[in-house]
N, C-alpha and C positions, 0 to 999 in steps of 0.2 A: 463330548466334553474334552477340552484340551488338557492333557495331563503333562504337558512339557514343563520341565523344571524352569522356574523363573529365577534368574540370578538375583541374589539379595542386593538391595541398595546399600552402597557403602555409606557408613556413618560419616557425617560431615566432620572434618577436623576442627577442633575448637579454635577459635580465634580471639584475639585480645579484645577487639571491639565488642563482640557478642557477649563475652563474659563480663566486660565492664558495664554493659547495659544491664545485665542481670544483677550485678553488684549494686548499682545505683537504685534498682527497684527493691532489692531484698535486704540491704543493710543501711544503717543510718549514716547520714553525711558526717556526723561527728567522728566517725572512725575514718580519718583521712588516709589516703595512700600516697606514697611518694612517687611511684611510677605506674603508668596506666598499661602495664602488661603483666602477664600471669606466669609464674614459675612452673616448669614441668620437671626439671631435674637440675642437679648442681653437683659440682665436684671441686673441692679445694677452693680456689678463688674464681671459679667460672660458674656461670649460671645460664641455663637455656630456657626460653619461654615456650609457650604452647605452640607458637608458630615456627619454632626451631631456631630462633635467632639467639646468638651467643652474646653474653655480656661478661665483662671482667668486673668482679665485685669488690669495690674499694670501701664497702660499708659494713660487710659482715653481719647483716641483720642488726645493726646498731651495736657493734662491739661484742656480739655474742659468739662469733666464730673465730676466735684466736687460733684454734686448731683446724680451721677450714671447714668447708661443707663436707660432711660424710667421711670424716677421717676413718680409715679402715679399723684402727684399734678401738675407736669409740663405738663404731657400728657393731663390731664383734662383741664388745662388752654388753651392749644393750641386748643383742640377740641372745647371748648366754643367759642374762637375767630373765629375759622374756620366757624362756623355757622353764624357769623355776616358779616365779609368781610376779604379778604386776602391781598388786596392792594388798596391804593388810591394814593400813592406817597405822603408822609407826607408834602412835600413842595408845593403840589397842593391842596389837601384836608387833613388837619391835623386831629388828633384824640387825645382825652383826655388822653388815656392810656400812650402815649409817654410823654406828659407833666408831668403826675404823676410819671413816672419812672425817668425823669430828676430831679424832686423835691426830690425823694428818694435818688438818687445818690449824689445830691448836699449836702444833709443832712448827709449822712453816710461817705462820703469821707473825707480824712484828712484836717484839718484846719477849723477854725471858721469864715473865711472871706466869703463875698458873692461869690457864685459860679454859674456857668452855665454849662450845658451839651449839647453837640451835638452828635447825633447818626449817625453811619455809618454801614458798613456791615462786614468788615474783620479787623483783627489786623493791617495789612499793611496799610489799608485805614485810620485807626485811626492815625497811625504814620505820614503818609503823611499830614493829616490835622493838626496835632499838629505842624508840621514844618511850614505849611502855616500860621497858626495862629500866631506862634512866629515871623516869619519874617514880617508879616503884622503889628503886634503890636509894634515891635521894629524898623522897617525899616532898618534892618541889614540882611546881607546874610549868615554869618558864622554859622555853627553848629559843635559842638564837640561831638564825641561819643567815646566809649571805645573799645579796642581790645577784641575780644571774644564775642562782642555784637551780638545779632540777632534782627533785626527790620523789617524783611519782605523781600519779593521777588520782589516788584516793583522796579523801578529804584532808587527812593529815599531810599526805604528800603534797597536795596543792597548797596547803597553808605554808609549808616550808619552802616551796618552790618560789624563786625570786624572779618570776617572769609571768606577766598577766596573760598576754595573748600568745597562743590560744588556750593555755592550760587552765586559767582561772575564770575566763570570761563567762559570765552568766551562771556561775555555780555557787556563789556565796550564800550565806555567811560561812566562814571557815572556823575551825576550832580556835579557841582563845589561847592567850598566853604565848603566842608565836611572834617573834620580833625579827626584823631584818636590819642588817647593817651593810654598807657598801663593800663589795669585794675589792681588794686591792688590784687595780688594773691600771698600771702606769700609762699604757697606750691611750686610755680614755680619761686620764687626768686624776685618777684616784691612787694616792700613795698608801704605803703601809701605815704611815702615821695618820692619814685620814681615816682609815678603817679602824684603827685602834682608838682614835679620838671619838669615833661614832659609838663604839662599845662603851667608852667612858660616859658619854652623854646619855646613852641608854640607861646606864646604871644610876644616873643622877635624875633623869626625867621620867622614866617609864617603869622600871622594875628594879627592885632591890636585888643585887647579885646573890643574896642569900636565898632568893626565891627562884633562881635559875637552875634547872636540872642539867641542861646540856647545851653545848655549842656544837652544831653539826656543819660539816663542810666537806667538799670534794677536794682532794689534793690537787687534781686538775679538773676544772669545771668542764662538764661534758656539754650538755645542751647550751650552757651559757657562753661557750666560745673557745673551749680548750685553753683557758687561761690558767697558768701554773701558779699555785700559791707560793709566794716568796718564802724562803726558809726562815727569814726573820719574823715574818708574820706567824708562821706555824709555831715558832718558839714562843712568841708573845702570847698566842692563844693558849698554849700549854701552861704558861706561867699564870695567866688569868684564871684558868680552870683550877690549877693547884691552889692558888691563893684563896679562892672562894668556895672550894668544894664542888665545883662544876665538873661534869663529865665531858670529855672530848670524844666526839663521834666522827670517825672518818668514813665517808661514803665512798667505798671503793667499787661500787657496782659497775661502773664503766672503765675504771682504771686498772682493775685487778687482773691477775693471771697472765703476767708477762708483757702486757701491752706497753708499759712505760720503760721497758728495758730492765726492770726488776720484777720479781713475782708480784709485789704490791707497790703502788706509788709511794706509800708511806716509808718504804725502804730507802727512799731518796732523802729522808729527813732525819734529824737527830732527836726527834721526839716520838713518843709512842702514844697512840690513842687508847682510851679506856674501852671503847666499843668500836667495831668495824662492821659495816654492812657489805655483803658480797652477793653477786648474782651473775647475770649475763654469761661470760665465758667460762664460768665454773663447770657447766655440764655440756658444753659443746652443742647447744641448741635445744636441749631438753630443759623444761622449767624447773629450776632449783635456785634457791637463794639461802642466805643464812646471816646470822649475827654471831660474830666472834668477839669475845671480850673477857675481861678480868673475871676469874672464877667467882669471886665473892659478889660482884655486881650481877653477873648472869644468874646467880642463885637467888636474887632478891624476890622474884615472883614466886608465889606458892604453886604447888603442883596443880596443873590444869589452867594456869594463867597464860601459858604459851602453848602454841600448837596450831593445828589445822588439818583438815581431813586429808589433803594431798601433800602436806608438808613432808619433805624428805622422801618423795616417791622413789621406790626401789630401782626403777629403770634410770631415773635421773642420777641417783647415787652411783650406780654402776658406771654411767657415762662419766661422772666427775672423777672417779678413780682413774679411768683411762685418760682423761684430759690431763690430770696431774702427772701421770706417767709420761705422756707425750711431751709435755712442757719440759720435763726434766731430761728425758732421753734424747730429744731432738734439740735441746738447748735453745728453746724459743725466746727466752728473755734476752740472752746475748744477741741472738739474731734480730730481735726487735730493735735493739740499739743500732746494729749495723744498717738495717733497712731504713730506719728513721733518719740516720745521718745521710744516707744516699738520697732520700726523698727531699730532705731540707736543702741539700746542696743543689739539687735540680731546681727547686723553687727559688732559691736565692739567685741562681743564674738567670732565671726567667725575668727577674726584676728589670733587667736591661731592656727588654722588649715589651714588658707588661707593666706600665707605670701605675696601674691600679693596685698592684700588690703593695700593701702598707705594712705588712708584718708577716713573718714566718716564725713559727714557734713550735715547741713540742718536747716531750720527754719520750725517749725511745721511739716507737712507731705510733705514738699518739700525737700526731702532727696536724697543724692547722695552717692555712693561709688566709689572711684577712685582706679585704679589698676596700679601697676608699677612692672617692672621686678627686678631681683636681682641687676641690675646695677643702680636702682633707676629711670630709664627712663620710660616714659609712656608705657603701654603694651596694645595696641589696640587688638592684637591677642587674648590674654586671655579674654578680654572684649567680643569679638565676640563669643568666645567659650561658655562663661557663658550664653550669650543671646540665642545662638542656643540650648544648652542643656535644658535651661528653657523652651523654646518654644516647644521642642520635648516632654517635660513632662507636657505641658499644661499651661504654665505661660508666659504672654506677658510682656516683658521688653523693655524699650527704652534706647538707648545710647545717649551720647552727649559729648561735650568737643572739644576743638580745636585739641586735639590729639586723639579723638575718644576712649578714655580710661576710660570713666565714664558711669556708669549705673544710671539713674535717676528714682526715684519712684514717680508715680503720680496716685496711685490707688484712686478710688472714696472715698470721705470722709464719704460716707454712707455705706462702705463695711461691710458686716457681719463679726463678730469676727471669726467665724469658717472658712470662706473663706480666711480671712487675714492670719490665722495660716497655712492653707493649702498652700497658696502661699509662705509664708516664709519658709516652709519646703522644697518646690521645689527649691527655691532660694538657700538654704543652700546646698542641694544635688548637684545642678548645679555648685556651686563654688568649692565644695570639690571633684568633680568627677576626 
């Protein structure tokens, strides 16, 4: 018998194609993926796949990583909490860190009135609970949202979302008493006056304003195309709400935590919402969301009416405290403004050689470039080509817009200057190819 030692066979290194084949067999096609490669590790604004290829991340997991991948202070906060406990269910055995985070958010969110904060897990869950709170506080059923809005994939989230494909296709019927009016987008021929006239027609034809609980809107539409709500529209909505006893809900899930050059996008306006939904960059990649609002409104639901098994998970709460510390200590909101101005200047300069650029817009580092053809119509094909060329050169870009003709920029606010410049060079080459 041969007793010679046989060398072990080295395990095959994972590869993107093999994993993607397994994904297609094991997970439903309804969970789409943006890029057909698989992450192995990441740091700040850079990501490496299982084959060792490096990418510059201008998407931040859809605006979740304002403080970058694996910020050392966030990671250390999570490790420290991990040694204490990972779960008690806040509504069974609460913990001081969640109370302290609520106090911080009440203090830094827009408005000087008394506020309270409730924690949840996902952005859609925050939206669901904001509508629950609004209906409970007003005893009214109706909710008004905008075309192009995105508020989540739950049934209430889908009902509020103002874009059918792919979010609503095949899933109806949706909850009742939800109404949409056109968002004011001058680029597409909808003025502030048009939007306000649509609200007036809604009150005349479809629902008595005395039956409307809330108007929900994103200060800067996310999935809808990064369209910024005009200040005069926000003031008019606030006046309509005050006149009819309607609550104004600002969905800050994508806009919050320094992205727009202020801690919250509503800081750019001279009106204050009654309720505000938060999530995404709140906890640096851990699942945490919340509703912040006027204390008397937040107290409308009875005990037990709000909550969730994982709501306010202690690891995510610890991460959120660290995120707020980083945003303040590293001055990420002012940095977002500087980086955004730099990006917009580069995009405007590219218009001379890229005639498809029809618009460049943004608040802070929440910037978008929109593409149109020679006929002036949206050009989703060119948009996809730019995204694909950039990907092949090592830059991750996200698209958005009702017409899928917008590239949105969501790089971490902590991105190194050299990495940002490298990414912008790749972007320019992809547009000019």
